[in-house]
C-alpha positions, 0 to 999 in steps of 0.5 A: 446496480450499485458500483460496489455490488456488481461482480465483474469478470476479470479473468483473461484481462491480463490481471495479475490477481486473476490470471497469474495464480497458477504461477504465483501459487505453483498449482496446475489449475486455478480456474476454480480458485477465488483470489483474495490476495494481491492489493487491487480491488474488484471494484470499478474505478470512479466514473469520473475517471473512466469518463475522463479516460474515454474522452482522452481516447476520442483523440487517436494520437497517444504521444509523449505526455507531460504533467501540467500544473493542473495535476499539481494543483489537484494533488495539493488541493487534495492533501490540503482538504483530506489531510490539512497538509499544505504542499507546495506545487514545486515540491511534487515529483512524479514516478511510475510507482511508489516502488520505483520511487523508493528504488530511485531514492535509495540509489541516489542517497545511499551507497552499496553496503549502507544500512536501511532499517525496516520494521517487519511484518511489512510490505516485501519490497521494503526489504527486497529493493534495498537487498537487490541494490546491495544495501544492508537491511536491518530488521527492527521487528514490531511488537504485536499484542492482541492484533495491535502493532507498536514499534520497539523504539529501543531496538529501532534506535540501536538500528538507527545508530548505523543506518542511512535510511528508514522505510516507514509504512504509513499506514501500515501494510499488512497490519492496517495501523494508523500511526499516532502523533506521539509514535511518529514524534519518537521516530522523528526524534530518533531520526534527527538524533542519528541523522537518518533519512526517511522514506514515508510510504503513504500510498494507503493514506486515503484509505483510512476508516472513520474515527481515524485520521492520517497525519502525514509524517512530513507535516508533523516534522517541522524543521525536520521535513527535509529528511523525509521523502513522502510517497503517495499515489492515486492508484491504491485509493481509486483502483488505478494500479494499472495506470502506474502513477505516483508522486514524491513530495520532497521539501528540500530543493537540493534533494529534488535536484539530485532526484531530477538529475537521476531521472534524467540520467536513467530516462525515468520520471515520465508518465504514460498518456493516461496517467495525468488524465486519471490522476487529475480526474480522481483527485478533482472528482473522486471524493464522493466515490472514495467516501462511499468506498470507505463505508463499504470496506468498513462493512466488509471488515465487520462481516469478516470479523463476525462470520469468520470469528464465529465459525473459526474462533481460533482465528483472531481478527482485529479490525484494521484502521486503514487499507482494505487488507485484513491480517488474520492471526492463525497461530492458534490453528496449530498448523504450519503455514504450508499446510494452511496454504494447501488447505486454502488452495485445494480444499477451500479453492481460495487464495490468500497471502501467507504472512511469512511473505512480510517477514519472519514475524508474519509467520502464522498470519494470512492477509485477506483483501476485502475490497470486493463485492459483498457476494464475492466476499461472502463466497470467499469467507465460506471457502476459508471456513470450509478449508480451515474450519 
């Protein structure tokens, strides 16, 4: 059977997606609920990665592990081939995840009370991490027209006037937008004008569908690259979230030194014994798997648009340009979000994410994860139709 067709039983595997729904959705019994919410895939990792991990386990000692030059070369080669971005190996730093990396950057380069700009609807840690650190979050809401999101540059500049940092979701989660060169040039112009540093979260940058191309912000930035911290990882791309590995690309050596000193002071920056093995195998041998995955995701998205669009035309769906997440516009259903979620969970027995989780502008939307076998997705869409049709 094709790797992307087989359905795997994930319950009782300590899976957040499958085993924590009672807690997440505050329900008594989730045994019959199909989870199409959190952003991990119901596909197995690439066979070369599994093979590399099995080989590592042939050695019975799992001691302290370091990242060697082989990993750095694999990352640099991948960026060169996929994004035409020339990354120097010394510019690569490591963290256990993009969110810990973001937290470390803010701790090092901001102070309590400093302002951080985010553009909702957007991934919730973008505003929760700064808030938890005592930073002030400035919300510059994105404009949405027929499912297409754009930045409000006038408002963004107003926020930049008093900000220290901008957290940029690139590609955009949950909207699936691939940012264009002219849009990013305007961000860079405003950042230079107001001396704002940028965290560019590019964790979904490998999950860009055909006809679209990811352009790393730092690649475009030229002599302004020093103000950008690029966050990337193999974890979303190759379904390795549990491995916990991410990278920071930092071109400014002085900023790298400050981050290195912070890691030393806090005992962070190391990886578990499996992370470098999986990372290197994914980047060196996972490309064919990824290319097939992107075809599957595109086909799954087309199915959702056709089937759900025909059955519930009041739900508006724009095909994402990237990610495996669809952003369903349910505002014309005439239902409150709480009622929509109740119907999905109790009538349809399916779990999606409520749009308000991504900030006030997300109210009225649902986020749907389509990274699963077609049979599972078809079941999920039928459940949505049963609940909301």
